[in-house]
C-alpha positions in Angstrom: 16.1 -6.2 17.6 19.4 -6.8 15.7 18.3 -10.3 14.8 15.0 -8.9 13.3 16.9 -6.3 11.3 19.4 -8.9 10.1 16.5 -11.2 9.0 14.9 -8.1 7.3 18.1 -7.4 5.4 18.5 -11.0 4.4 15.0 -11.2 3.1 15.4 -7.9 1.3 18.6 -9.2 -0.5 17.0 -12.5 -1.4 13.9 -10.8 -3.0 15.9 -8.0 -4.6 18.4 -10.5 -6.1 15.7 -12.3 -8.0 15.9 -12.0 -11.8 14.6 -8.7 -13.1 13.1 -9.3 -16.5 12.0 -6.2 -18.3 8.3 -7.2 -18.3 8.3 -7.8 -14.5 10.2 -4.5 -13.9 7.7 -2.6 -16.0 4.8 -4.2 -14.2 6.1 -3.3 -10.7 7.1 0.2 -11.8 3.6 0.7 -13.2 1.9 -0.7 -10.1 4.0 1.6 -7.9 3.0 4.6 -10.0 -0.6 3.6 -10.0 -0.8 3.2 -6.2 1.3 6.2 -5.3 -0.2 9.1 -3.3 -3.1 9.7 -3.3 -3.7 6.0 -4.3 -5.1 6.7 -7.8 -5.7 3.0 -8.6 -7.7 2.5 -5.4 -9.8 5.6 -6.0 -10.5 4.5 -9.6 -11.5 1.0 -8.5 -13.8 2.5 -5.9 -15.4 4.7 -8.5 -16.0 1.8 -10.9 -17.3 -0.4 -8.1 -19.6 2.3 -6.8 -20.9 3.1 -10.3 -21.5 -0.5 -11.2 -23.0 -1.7 -7.9 -24.7 1.5 -6.7 -22.6 1.5 -3.5 -23.1 4.5 -1.3 -21.1 7.6 -1.8 -20.1 7.4 1.9 -17.9 4.4 1.0 -16.0 6.4 -1.6 -15.6 9.3 0.8 -14.2 7.0 3.4 -11.9 5.3 0.9 -10.4 8.7 -0.1 -10.1 9.8 3.6 -8.4 6.5 4.5 -5.9 6.9 1.6 -5.2 10.5 2.3 -4.7 10.2 6.1 -2.6 7.0 5.7 -0.4 8.7 3.1 0.0 11.8 5.2 0.9 9.9 8.4 3.3 7.7 6.6 5.1 10.4 4.6 5.0 13.4 6.8 4.9 11.9 10.3 6.5 8.5 10.6 9.1 8.6 7.9 10.8 11.7 9.3 10.3 10.5 12.9 11.8 7.1 12.4 14.5 8.1 9.9 15.4 4.7 8.4 17.5 5.0 5.3 16.4 3.2 2.1 18.3 0.0 1.2 20.1 1.6 -1.7 21.5 4.3 0.5 23.2 1.8 2.9 24.7 -0.6 0.4 25.7 -0.7 -3.3 24.6 -4.4 -3.6 21.0 -3.4 -4.5 19.2 -3.5 -7.8 17.1 -0.3 -8.0 14.5 -0.3 -10.8 12.7 2.9 -11.7 12.8 6.0 -9.5 15.0 6.1 -6.4 13.0 8.1 -3.8 14.9 10.6 -1.7 12.9 10.3 1.5 13.2 7.8 4.3 12.3 4.1 4.1 10.0 3.3 7.1 7.1 2.8 6.7 6.5 2.2 3.0 4.0 4.9 1.9 2.9 2.6 -1.0 2.3 -0.3 1.3 0.4 2.0 3.7 -1.9 3.3 1.0 -2.3 -0.2 -0.5 -3.5 -1.6 2.8 -5.8 1.4 3.5 -7.1 1.1 0.0 -7.7 -2.6 0.1 -9.4 -2.4 3.4 -11.7 0.5 2.5 -12.4 -1.0 -1.0 -13.6 -4.2 0.5 -16.2 -2.3 2.5 -17.6 -1.0 -0.8 -17.3 -4.4 -2.6 -16.8 -7.3 -0.2 -16.6 -9.6 -3.3 -13.3 -8.0 -4.2 -11.7 -8.8 -0.8 -9.3 -11.4 -2.1 -8.3 -9.4 -5.3 -7.8 -6.2 -3.2 -5.4 -7.9 -0.8 -3.5 -9.7 -3.6 -3.0 -6.2 -5.2 -1.8 -4.8 -1.8 0.6 -7.8 -1.4 2.0 -7.2 -4.9 2.5 -3.5 -4.1 4.5 -4.5 -1.0 6.5 -7.2 -2.8 7.1 -4.7 -5.7 8.6 -2.1 -3.3 11.2 -4.7 -2.1 11.8 -6.1 -5.6 12.4 -2.6 -7.0 15.0 -2.0 -4.3 13.4 0.9 -2.5 12.1 -0.7 0.7 13.0 -3.4 3.2 10.3 -6.0 4.0 9.8 -4.5 7.5 9.1 -1.1 5.9 6.3 -2.9 3.9 4.9 -4.7 7.0 4.9 -1.4 9.0 3.2 0.3 6.1 0.5 -2.4 5.9 -0.1 -2.2 9.7 -0.4 1.6 9.6 -2.7 1.5 6.5 -5.0 -1.1 8.1 -5.1 0.9 11.4 -5.9 4.1 9.6 -8.6 2.5 7.4 -10.2 0.8 10.4 -10.3 4.1 12.2 -11.7 6.1 9.3 -14.3 3.5 8.4 -15.2 2.4 11.9 -18.7 1.1 12.1 -19.5 1.9 8.5 -20.8 -0.6 6.0 -20.7 0.9 2.5 -22.1 -1.8 0.2 -25.6 -2.0 -1.2 -26.7 -4.7 1.2 -26.9 -2.0 3.9 -29.1 0.2 1.7 -31.5 -2.7 1.1 -31.9 -3.5 4.8 -32.8 0.1 5.6 -35.4 0.3 2.8 
């Protein structure tokens, strides 16, 4: 376990030590705010996709449920239970950009909701699968780049988010193709 945590810390320092130009800082801060609880960006994307494609409301409801449950589990169950301090609390050799959260580090709530949002959104709009997962990856990378999470926090968040989204959306196809088959 110590080798994994050592690798995690090394990867964190490598990513966090990358240059921090103002434009990139602003982008990652904006992305973090847009994907914070309750996953506003994911909900807005779901609404736009549903409106433009006529996707079922059930898909939007499942998206909101996945985001909400994933965020609650991450923030109020796993973070207090696992009690991992954030990187900037354990060392001063961290570049923190934007807001420095006061809660624990594992799992990343942003990564959890990003994975839940990406998974649930692709049920509404399968054509957005690649773009959704790129955004989820950028959210995770951004949390490390901003100095507020270790890479394992992000990976744990992604796993939790996918698990919750799979559970919430189990057996449900939400795109228009399903509607046409039933007609």
